[in-house]
C-alpha positions as CSV (number, residue, x, y, z in Angstrom):
1,M,63.7,48.6,6.8
2,K,63.2,44.9,6.2
3,Y,65.1,43.9,3.0
4,S,63.3,40.7,2.0
5,F,60.5,38.4,2.9
6,T,60.6,34.5,3.2
7,L,57.4,32.6,2.4
8,N,57.1,28.8,2.4
9,Q,54.6,28.3,-0.4
10,V,54.5,24.5,0.1
11,G,53.9,24.8,3.8
12,L,51.1,27.3,3.3
13,A,49.4,25.0,0.8
14,R,49.8,21.9,3.1
15,C,48.3,23.8,6.0
16,G,45.3,24.9,3.9
17,L,46.0,28.6,4.1
18,I,45.9,29.4,0.4
19,G,43.0,31.8,-0.1
20,K,42.4,32.4,3.6
21,V,45.0,35.2,4.0
22,G,46.6,37.7,1.6
23,L,50.1,38.1,0.4
24,A,50.7,41.3,2.4
25,E,49.5,39.6,5.6
26,L,51.9,36.7,5.0
27,C,54.8,39.2,4.6
28,L,53.8,40.8,7.9
29,L,53.8,37.3,9.5
30,D,57.4,36.8,8.3
31,Y,58.3,40.2,9.9
32,L,56.6,39.2,13.2
33,R,58.8,36.0,13.3
34,D,61.9,38.2,12.9
35,W,60.6,40.6,15.6
36,Q,60.0,37.7,18.0
37,A,63.6,36.6,17.7
38,C,64.8,40.1,18.5
39,A,66.5,40.1,21.9
40,G,65.3,43.7,22.7
41,A,61.6,43.0,22.2
42,K,59.3,43.7,25.1
43,R,57.8,40.4,26.3
44,V,55.2,38.9,28.6
45,V,54.4,35.3,29.5
46,R,50.9,33.9,29.6
47,D,50.1,30.2,30.3
48,G,53.8,29.3,29.7
49,R,53.8,31.0,26.2
50,E,55.8,34.1,25.5
51,F,54.2,37.0,23.7
52,F,56.0,40.1,22.4
53,W,54.9,43.7,22.0
54,L,54.9,45.1,18.4
55,Q,55.9,48.7,18.1
56,R,53.6,49.9,15.3
57,Q,55.5,53.1,14.6
58,R,58.7,51.1,13.9
59,A,56.7,48.5,11.9
60,V,55.3,51.3,9.6
61,D,58.8,52.6,9.0
62,E,60.2,49.1,8.1
63,L,57.3,47.9,5.9
64,P,56.7,50.5,3.2
65,L,55.9,47.9,0.6
66,L,52.9,46.6,2.5
67,L,51.3,50.0,3.3
68,N,49.7,52.7,1.3
69,P,52.4,55.3,0.6
70,N,49.9,58.1,0.2
71,A,48.2,57.6,3.6
72,D,49.1,59.5,6.7
73,L,50.6,57.8,9.8
74,R,47.3,57.2,11.5
75,S,45.9,55.5,8.4
76,K,49.0,53.3,8.1
77,K,48.7,52.2,11.7
78,N,45.1,51.3,11.2
79,Q,46.0,49.4,8.1
80,L,48.6,47.5,10.0
81,S,46.1,46.7,12.8
82,R,43.7,45.3,10.2
83,M,46.4,43.0,8.8
84,V,47.2,41.7,12.3
85,R,43.5,41.1,12.8
86,A,43.4,39.1,9.6
87,L,46.3,36.9,10.7
88,C,44.5,36.3,14.0
89,L,41.3,35.2,12.2
90,A,43.4,32.8,10.1
91,G,44.9,31.2,13.2
92,L,48.4,32.3,12.4
93,V,48.9,34.8,15.2
94,E,47.8,34.8,18.9
95,K,47.3,37.9,21.0
96,V,46.9,38.9,24.6
97,M,46.4,42.2,26.4
98,A,48.8,43.4,29.1
99,G,47.5,46.7,30.4
100,R,46.8,48.9,27.4
101,D,49.3,47.1,25.2
102,L,48.7,44.3,22.7
103,Y,51.2,41.5,22.7
104,L,51.5,39.0,19.8
105,R,53.1,35.7,19.0
106,P,53.1,33.5,15.8
107,S,50.9,30.4,16.5
108,D,51.9,26.8,16.2
109,L,50.1,26.7,12.8
110,A,52.4,29.5,11.6
111,Y,55.4,27.5,12.7
112,Q,54.2,24.4,10.8
113,A,53.6,26.5,7.7
114,S,57.1,28.0,7.8
115,T,59.0,24.7,8.5
116,H,57.1,22.3,6.3
117,R,59.1,20.9,3.4
118,E,57.8,18.6,0.6
119,R,59.8,15.5,-0.1
120,N,59.4,13.2,-3.1
121,A,58.7,9.6,-2.1
122,T,61.1,7.0,-3.5
123,T,60.5,3.3,-4.0
124,A,63.2,1.0,-2.4
125,E,64.8,-1.5,-4.8
126,P,64.3,-5.2,-3.8
127,I,67.3,-6.5,-1.9
128,G,68.6,-9.9,-3.2
129,T,71.8,-11.9,-2.6
130,P,74.2,-11.4,-5.4
131,T,75.9,-14.4,-7.1
132,R,79.5,-14.8,-7.5
133,A,79.3,-13.9,-11.2
134,D,77.6,-10.7,-10.2
135,T,80.3,-9.7,-7.8
136,S,83.2,-10.2,-10.2
137,T,84.9,-7.0,-11.3
138,P,84.6,-6.4,-15.0
139,T,87.8,-5.5,-16.9
140,R,87.8,-1.9,-18.0
141,A,89.5,-1.0,-21.3
142,D,89.8,2.6,-20.2
143,T,91.9,2.8,-17.1
144,S,92.5,6.6,-17.3
145,T,91.5,8.7,-14.3
146,P,88.4,10.6,-15.0
147,T,88.7,14.3,-15.0
148,R,86.6,16.8,-13.0
149,A,84.7,17.8,-16.2
150,D,83.5,14.2,-16.6
151,H,81.5,14.5,-13.3
152,P,79.7,17.8,-13.0
153,P,78.9,18.8,-9.4
154,T,75.6,17.9,-7.9
155,Y,73.3,20.5,-6.3
156,M,70.3,20.1,-4.1
157,N,67.5,22.7,-3.6
158,E,64.7,23.0,-1.1
159,Y,62.0,22.3,-3.7
160,S,63.0,18.8,-4.6
161,T,65.4,16.0,-3.6
162,K,66.3,15.4,-7.3
163,E,69.9,15.9,-8.2
164,E,70.7,18.6,-10.7
165,G,73.7,19.1,-12.8
166,T,73.6,22.9,-12.9
167,N,73.7,25.6,-10.2
168,E,70.6,27.4,-11.2
169,D,68.3,29.1,-8.7
170,P,64.7,27.8,-8.7
171,P,62.2,30.1,-10.4
172,K,60.7,32.7,-8.1
173,P,57.1,33.7,-8.1
174,P,56.4,37.1,-9.5
175,L,56.1,39.9,-7.0
176,R,52.7,41.4,-6.5
177,G,51.5,44.6,-4.8
178,Y,49.4,45.0,-1.7
179,E,46.4,43.5,-3.4
180,S,45.7,40.0,-2.2
181,S,46.9,37.3,-4.5
182,Q,43.5,35.5,-4.2
183,E,41.3,38.5,-4.8
184,T,39.6,38.3,-8.2
185,L,37.9,41.0,-10.2
186,S,34.5,39.4,-9.5
187,T,35.2,39.7,-5.7
188,L,36.1,43.3,-6.1
189,S,32.9,44.0,-8.1
190,V,30.8,42.4,-5.4
191,Q,32.5,44.3,-2.6
192,A,32.2,47.6,-4.6
193,E,28.5,47.0,-5.1
194,A,28.0,46.5,-1.3
195,I,29.9,49.7,-0.5
196,Y,28.0,51.6,-3.2
197,E,24.7,50.5,-1.6
198,A,25.9,51.8,1.8
199,Y,26.7,55.3,0.4
200,P,23.9,57.8,1.2
201,R,23.7,59.1,-2.4
202,K,23.2,57.0,-5.5
203,A,24.6,58.7,-8.7
204,A,26.8,57.9,-11.7
205,R,26.9,54.2,-10.8
206,P,29.6,53.1,-13.3
207,R,32.0,55.8,-12.3
208,A,31.3,55.1,-8.6
209,I,32.0,51.4,-8.9
210,R,35.3,52.1,-10.7
211,A,36.3,54.6,-7.9
212,I,35.4,52.2,-5.1
213,S,37.2,49.3,-6.8
214,K,40.3,51.5,-7.0
215,A,40.1,52.4,-3.3
216,L,39.6,48.7,-2.4
217,R,42.9,47.7,-3.8
218,T,44.6,50.0,-1.3
219,H,42.4,50.3,1.8
220,G,40.5,47.0,2.0
221,Y,36.9,46.1,2.1
222,D,36.2,46.2,5.9
223,F,37.7,49.6,6.3
224,L,35.9,51.2,3.4
225,L,32.5,49.7,4.3
226,E,32.9,50.9,7.9
227,R,33.8,54.4,7.0
228,T,31.0,54.6,4.4
229,R,28.4,53.5,6.9
230,L,29.8,56.0,9.4
231,Y,29.5,58.8,6.9
232,A,25.9,57.9,6.1
233,S,25.0,57.8,9.8
234,T,26.9,61.0,10.7
235,Y,25.9,63.4,7.9
236,Q,23.2,65.8,9.1
237,G,23.1,68.3,6.2
238,D,20.9,68.7,3.2
239,P,21.0,65.5,1.0
240,A,21.6,67.8,-2.0
241,F,25.0,68.6,-0.7
242,I,26.2,65.0,-0.5
243,P,29.1,64.5,-3.0
244,H,28.7,62.0,-5.8
245,P,30.2,58.7,-4.7
246,A,32.9,58.8,-7.4
247,T,34.0,62.2,-6.1
248,W,34.0,61.1,-2.5
249,F,36.0,57.9,-3.1
250,N,38.5,59.4,-5.6
251,G,39.2,62.2,-3.2
252,E,39.7,59.6,-0.3
253,R,37.2,61.5,1.8
254,F,36.8,58.4,3.9
255,N,40.0,59.4,5.6
256,D,38.5,62.8,6.7
257,N,37.7,63.5,10.4
258,P,34.1,62.4,11.0
259,E,33.5,65.7,12.8
260,T,33.7,67.5,9.4
261,W,30.8,65.3,8.2
262,R,28.3,66.7,10.8
263,G,28.1,70.2,9.3
264,S,24.7,71.0,7.9
265,F,24.2,73.4,5.0
266,P,21.1,75.5,4.7
267,A,18.9,74.4,1.8
268,Y,18.7,76.9,-1.1
269,T,15.5,78.8,-1.4
270,R,14.5,80.9,-4.4
271,P,14.0,84.5,-3.4
272,Q,10.3,85.6,-3.6
273,P,9.6,88.6,-5.9
274,K,8.7,91.8,-4.1
275,I,5.2,93.1,-5.0
276,I,4.7,96.9,-5.2
277,R,1.2,98.0,-5.0
278,A,-0.2,100.9,-7.0
279,S,-1.1,102.8,-3.9
280,A,2.5,103.3,-3.1
281,F,2.8,105.7,-6.1
282,G,-0.1,107.9,-5.0
283,T,-3.5,108.5,-6.8
284,G,-3.2,112.2,-7.7
285,A,-2.8,113.3,-11.4
286,T,0.0,115.4,-12.6
287,S,-0.8,118.4,-14.8
288,L,1.5,119.8,-17.3
């Protein structure tokens, strides 16, 4: 399991990547850089560049923080593939096919984002020729040797070149979950509305939007929209048997096998009353 992730926030901002890729994808990029440095990684060379093969099963085991803990192995692998695709679209990862295997490598842009450091510009003091009076050594009244306490140690950190007198770690950004750091509530609402319109049954809209928004935080917009459209085109039964959208999304029915969506249910028909004619009882009179 990977114990920690290293993200260069300054480099990401300088390369214009803020808002283009999510926090989970950036953590996966850091994992890919470590995997690239592994001597046992399976590799191929294309156009003088070295690509490595990512074993998805091992990546799922080593990245539990980035994946949905309640999903099965197949869903986790699909989620990992979507994250790799997002990194490729952002220009941070390059890929090639070798046979049936997909090989990856962090791009030059990813290298720039990880190695960039911000430095504060300093203004050089004008250089002048000192006079004799300036070079004379003044007489000090205190000739005692300064103690170590008089000169506290100086520390440097990667965030600034300014000297500090204390050995305090720089503040760390708060950890967030799988949800993208740039995703706002308004974006979730727009995405939930689009998925709701793709669902074949419109009912209990407020509850449906809440259920879809909850699913979006875990499974992503592209995946949910694709599965919803697939369900709408696959279902062949009576429309009356389509679950309410809130029920379907809260139950994560989008992870079901699409073959189970094809089943058609017979429409309910009210039984017709049986008519008994008077001739069935006979026409003779009964005498007492």
